[in-house]
C-alpha positions as CSV (number, residue, x, y, z in Angstrom):
1,M,-2.2,-4.3,-63.1
2,N,-3.1,-1.2,-65.2
3,N,-1.4,2.1,-64.9
4,Q,-4.2,3.7,-62.8
5,S,-4.1,0.8,-60.3
6,T,-0.4,1.0,-60.1
7,K,-0.6,4.7,-59.4
8,T,-3.2,4.3,-56.8
9,S,-1.4,1.5,-55.0
10,A,1.7,3.6,-54.8
11,L,-0.1,6.7,-53.4
12,A,1.3,7.6,-50.0
13,G,-0.3,9.1,-47.0
14,R,0.8,10.1,-43.5
15,V,0.0,7.2,-41.1
16,L,0.3,7.5,-37.4
17,N,-0.4,3.9,-36.3
18,I,-2.0,0.6,-37.3
19,Q,-3.9,-1.0,-34.5
20,R,-5.2,-4.6,-34.8
21,Y,-8.0,-6.6,-33.3
22,C,-10.3,-3.7,-32.5
23,S,-13.9,-4.3,-31.7
24,H,-15.5,-0.9,-31.0
25,D,-14.9,0.9,-34.3
26,G,-17.4,-0.5,-36.6
27,P,-18.9,-4.0,-37.1
28,G,-16.9,-7.1,-36.3
29,I,-13.2,-7.3,-35.6
30,R,-11.4,-4.4,-37.3
31,T,-7.9,-3.1,-38.0
32,N,-7.8,0.6,-37.3
33,V,-5.5,2.8,-39.4
34,F,-4.8,6.1,-37.7
35,L,-3.9,9.0,-40.0
36,K,-2.0,12.2,-39.1
37,G,-3.7,15.6,-39.1
38,C,-6.8,17.1,-37.4
39,S,-8.8,20.3,-38.0
40,L,-10.1,20.4,-34.4
41,R,-8.4,21.1,-31.1
42,C,-10.6,19.2,-28.6
43,K,-9.4,19.9,-25.1
44,W,-10.0,16.3,-24.1
45,C,-8.1,14.8,-27.1
46,S,-6.6,11.4,-26.1
47,N,-4.5,11.3,-29.3
48,P,-2.5,14.6,-29.3
49,E,0.2,12.9,-31.5
50,S,-2.4,12.7,-34.3
51,I,-3.1,16.5,-34.5
52,H,-0.1,17.7,-36.4
53,P,-0.1,16.6,-40.1
54,K,3.6,15.8,-40.3
55,P,5.7,13.2,-38.3
56,E,6.3,14.6,-34.9
57,L,9.2,14.2,-32.4
58,A,8.5,12.7,-29.0
59,Y,10.7,12.2,-26.0
60,D,10.4,9.7,-23.1
61,P,12.8,10.9,-20.4
62,K,12.4,7.5,-18.6
63,L,14.4,5.9,-21.4
64,C,17.2,8.5,-21.5
65,V,20.5,7.6,-19.8
66,G,21.7,11.2,-19.7
67,K,24.6,13.3,-20.9
68,E,27.5,11.5,-19.2
69,E,26.6,8.1,-20.4
70,C,25.4,9.1,-23.9
71,G,24.8,12.8,-24.8
72,L,24.6,12.0,-28.6
73,C,21.5,14.3,-29.0
74,L,23.6,17.3,-27.9
75,K,25.7,17.0,-31.0
76,P,25.0,17.2,-34.8
77,P,22.9,16.2,-36.7
78,C,20.5,17.4,-34.0
79,P,19.6,21.1,-34.3
80,E,21.8,23.2,-32.0
81,G,20.0,24.0,-28.7
82,A,17.2,21.5,-29.3
83,F,18.4,19.4,-26.5
84,Y,20.2,20.7,-23.4
85,V,21.2,19.9,-19.8
86,L,20.5,22.0,-16.8
87,E,23.4,22.3,-14.3
88,G,22.6,20.5,-11.0
89,D,19.7,18.6,-12.6
90,D,21.0,15.0,-12.3
91,D,22.4,14.9,-15.9
92,R,18.9,14.9,-17.4
93,I,18.3,15.9,-21.0
94,H,15.7,18.5,-21.6
95,V,14.0,19.5,-24.9
96,N,13.5,22.9,-26.4
97,W,10.3,22.0,-28.3
98,D,10.4,25.1,-30.6
99,L,13.8,24.0,-32.0
100,A,13.1,20.3,-31.8
101,S,10.2,20.7,-34.3
102,D,12.8,20.5,-37.0
103,C,14.1,17.1,-35.9
104,D,13.6,14.1,-38.2
105,E,14.6,10.5,-38.7
106,D,18.3,11.3,-38.5
107,T,17.8,12.8,-35.1
108,V,15.8,9.8,-33.9
109,A,18.3,7.4,-35.3
110,I,21.2,8.6,-33.1
111,C,19.3,7.8,-29.8
112,P,20.5,4.3,-28.8
113,T,17.8,3.9,-26.0
114,K,14.8,5.0,-28.2
115,A,14.1,7.9,-25.8
116,L,13.6,9.9,-29.0
117,Y,11.1,8.7,-31.6
118,L,8.7,10.0,-34.2
119,F,5.0,9.8,-34.2
120,G,3.9,8.9,-37.8
121,G,5.4,8.3,-41.2
122,E,4.6,7.8,-44.8
123,M,3.0,4.6,-46.1
124,T,1.6,3.6,-49.5
125,V,-1.9,2.2,-50.1
126,D,-0.3,-1.2,-50.7
127,Q,1.9,-1.1,-47.6
128,V,-1.2,-0.3,-45.4
129,L,-3.4,-3.0,-47.0
130,D,-0.7,-5.6,-46.8
131,E,-0.7,-5.1,-43.0
132,V,-4.5,-5.0,-42.9
133,E,-4.9,-8.2,-44.9
134,K,-2.9,-10.1,-42.2
135,D,-6.1,-10.2,-40.2
136,A,-8.4,-11.2,-43.2
137,S,-9.6,-14.4,-41.5
138,F,-11.0,-12.4,-38.6
139,Y,-12.9,-10.1,-40.9
140,H,-14.6,-12.8,-42.8
141,G,-15.7,-14.5,-39.6
142,S,-16.9,-11.4,-37.8
143,G,-18.0,-9.1,-40.5
144,G,-15.1,-6.8,-39.7
145,G,-12.6,-4.9,-41.8
146,I,-10.6,-1.7,-42.0
147,T,-11.5,1.5,-40.1
148,L,-9.8,4.8,-41.0
149,S,-9.4,7.1,-38.0
150,G,-7.1,9.9,-36.9
151,G,-6.7,12.7,-36.3
152,E,-9.2,13.3,-39.1
153,C,-8.8,10.8,-41.9
154,L,-10.8,13.1,-44.3
155,L,-8.0,15.6,-44.3
156,Q,-6.2,13.2,-46.6
157,P,-9.0,12.6,-49.0
158,E,-7.0,11.3,-52.0
159,F,-5.2,8.8,-49.9
160,S,-8.2,7.8,-47.8
161,A,-10.4,7.3,-50.9
162,A,-7.7,5.3,-52.7
163,L,-7.1,3.1,-49.6
164,L,-10.8,2.4,-49.1
165,E,-11.4,1.8,-52.8
166,E,-8.6,-0.8,-52.9
167,A,-9.9,-2.4,-49.7
168,H,-13.2,-2.9,-51.4
169,N,-11.4,-4.3,-54.4
170,R,-9.8,-6.9,-52.0
171,G,-13.2,-7.7,-50.4
172,I,-12.6,-5.8,-47.2
173,N,-15.4,-4.0,-45.4
174,T,-14.7,-0.3,-44.8
175,A,-15.5,2.2,-42.1
176,I,-14.2,5.6,-41.1
177,E,-14.3,7.7,-37.9
178,T,-14.7,11.4,-38.5
179,A,-15.6,14.7,-36.8
180,G,-16.8,16.1,-40.1
181,N,-14.9,19.4,-40.0
182,V,-13.7,19.3,-43.6
183,P,-14.7,20.7,-46.9
184,W,-17.7,18.8,-48.3
185,R,-15.8,17.7,-51.4
186,F,-13.4,15.8,-49.1
187,M,-16.2,14.0,-47.5
188,E,-18.0,13.3,-50.7
189,Q,-14.8,11.9,-52.3
190,V,-14.2,9.4,-49.5
191,L,-17.7,8.3,-48.6
192,Q,-18.1,6.7,-52.1
193,H,-15.9,3.9,-50.7
194,V,-17.3,3.6,-47.2
195,D,-19.7,1.0,-45.7
196,T,-20.0,2.5,-42.2
197,V,-19.4,6.0,-40.9
198,L,-18.8,6.6,-37.2
199,H,-19.2,10.3,-36.7
200,D,-19.0,12.6,-33.7
201,H,-21.6,15.0,-32.3
202,K,-19.4,16.5,-29.7
203,L,-21.6,19.6,-28.7
204,S,-24.8,21.0,-30.0
205,I,-24.5,24.7,-29.3
206,P,-22.1,26.4,-31.8
207,E,-20.5,28.7,-29.2
208,R,-19.9,25.8,-26.8
209,H,-18.5,23.7,-29.6
210,K,-16.0,26.4,-30.4
211,K,-15.0,26.8,-26.8
212,W,-14.1,23.2,-26.4
213,T,-12.9,22.2,-29.9
214,G,-11.7,25.4,-31.4
215,V,-14.4,25.7,-34.1
216,D,-18.2,26.0,-34.1
217,N,-20.3,23.1,-35.5
218,T,-22.0,24.9,-38.5
219,R,-20.0,23.2,-41.2
220,I,-20.0,19.9,-39.3
221,L,-23.8,19.7,-39.1
222,Q,-24.2,20.8,-42.8
223,N,-21.8,18.0,-43.8
224,F,-23.5,15.3,-41.8
225,R,-27.0,16.3,-43.0
226,K,-25.8,16.3,-46.6
227,A,-24.0,13.0,-46.1
228,Y,-27.2,11.3,-44.7
229,E,-29.1,12.5,-47.7
230,T,-26.4,11.8,-50.4
231,F,-25.4,8.4,-49.2
232,P,-28.6,6.6,-48.1
233,D,-27.0,3.1,-48.3
234,I,-24.2,3.9,-45.8
235,D,-24.8,3.0,-42.2
236,F,-24.1,6.0,-40.0
237,I,-23.4,5.6,-36.3
238,A,-23.5,8.8,-34.2
239,R,-21.1,9.2,-31.2
240,T,-20.6,11.5,-28.3
241,P,-17.4,11.6,-26.2
242,L,-19.2,12.0,-22.9
243,I,-17.5,14.5,-20.6
244,P,-19.0,15.8,-17.3
245,G,-19.1,19.6,-17.3
246,V,-18.9,19.8,-21.1
247,N,-21.7,17.7,-22.7
248,A,-22.8,15.0,-20.4
249,D,-26.4,16.2,-20.1
250,E,-29.9,15.6,-21.4
251,E,-29.9,18.8,-23.4
252,H,-27.1,17.6,-25.7
253,I,-28.3,14.0,-26.0
254,R,-31.8,15.1,-27.0
255,A,-30.4,17.7,-29.4
256,V,-28.4,15.0,-31.2
257,L,-31.4,12.7,-31.3
258,A,-33.5,15.4,-32.8
259,F,-30.9,15.8,-35.5
260,I,-30.3,12.2,-36.4
261,R,-33.6,10.4,-35.9
262,P,-35.3,11.7,-39.1
263,H,-32.5,9.9,-41.1
264,K,-33.1,6.1,-41.1
265,N,-29.6,5.4,-42.2
266,V,-28.3,6.6,-38.8
267,I,-28.7,3.3,-37.2
268,D,-27.3,3.9,-33.7
269,Y,-26.0,6.5,-31.3
270,E,-23.1,5.6,-29.0
271,L,-21.8,7.2,-25.8
272,L,-18.0,7.1,-25.3
273,P,-17.3,7.9,-21.6
274,Y,-14.4,10.3,-21.0
275,H,-11.1,8.8,-20.0
276,R,-7.5,10.1,-19.6
277,F,-5.6,7.3,-21.2
278,G,-3.7,9.7,-23.5
279,L,-2.5,11.9,-20.6
280,G,1.1,10.7,-20.8
281,K,1.5,11.5,-24.5
282,Y,1.2,15.2,-23.7
283,D,4.4,15.1,-21.6
284,F,6.2,13.2,-24.4
285,L,5.2,16.0,-26.8
286,G,6.0,18.9,-24.5
287,R,2.4,19.9,-24.2
288,V,-0.1,20.7,-21.4
289,Y,-3.3,18.7,-20.9
290,E,-6.0,21.1,-20.0
291,L,-8.5,18.6,-18.6
292,A,-6.2,16.8,-16.2
293,D,-8.7,17.5,-13.3
294,F,-11.8,16.2,-15.1
295,Q,-13.3,12.9,-14.1
296,S,-15.1,10.1,-16.0
297,P,-18.9,10.2,-15.9
298,D,-20.4,8.0,-13.2
299,A,-22.3,4.9,-14.1
300,E,-25.7,6.2,-13.0
301,L,-25.4,9.2,-15.4
302,I,-24.3,7.0,-18.3
303,Q,-27.2,4.7,-17.6
304,H,-29.7,7.6,-17.5
305,L,-28.5,9.1,-20.8
306,Q,-28.3,5.7,-22.5
307,G,-31.9,5.1,-21.5
308,I,-32.9,8.3,-23.4
309,I,-31.1,6.9,-26.5
310,D,-32.6,3.5,-26.1
311,E,-36.1,4.9,-25.9
312,A,-35.6,7.0,-29.1
313,F,-34.3,4.0,-31.0
314,G,-36.8,1.6,-29.6
């Protein structure tokens, strides 16, 4: 192995999770590698643990045995005041999330019941691909491979590019999931090593996009248009997380179709019906989920909007 290959293999990134046997994130059976860090703040986000770029403390009170039986988190090395007990509150441990943001592996290690844990950690290119290659037989039979997701995988462009380049070197098909809100140079660097891009068109109107995600979509649309034109051999699959009261309407679907249909390498447009599977994670992170009262779109609406897409791609 030459020096450059050794350097690339040892390059480390901030990885949230590796999920195996996935079938909805690119062709075939795939292994999804979720990276930490996101440049959007979507109010419906089902992976809030992926937003912050660094490893992040979480607390599951159901696993905590309380002060009397344990209480180790109330002592050093934990930051003073990060954990506390309220009088008359059944011995339960509470978290001061402002102070707990400084907690690290040493804090987590002192909790015997695993009520405290960290979302994310550093892994090298080789460490990730060694895990991914455990499923190699499934890739070859199904046309699958590795999919980088997040958060926003393009916020770690050097690591993502190195990981996908080495995946190609090992004969593994590559895909990414991206919202596109990154500098173009990040996208250009990574897409050189990508076979399939799954990309979000969340909202069409800039003001509404900013209301629901924290930023408008000007840079996102510029990036996607440039990506379609710069990488004609990549398969692009557009996606919309379908949320009633936000974007589950004909106006948005037709606007996305008008944007993508002139580009023949955009091969499909998928609807992802809204769900609340990530709701419990907000409690573990001490955050409030703003869309707790929102419901999934009904089957009739999904069928209607899917019919518009099918007609456009027919």
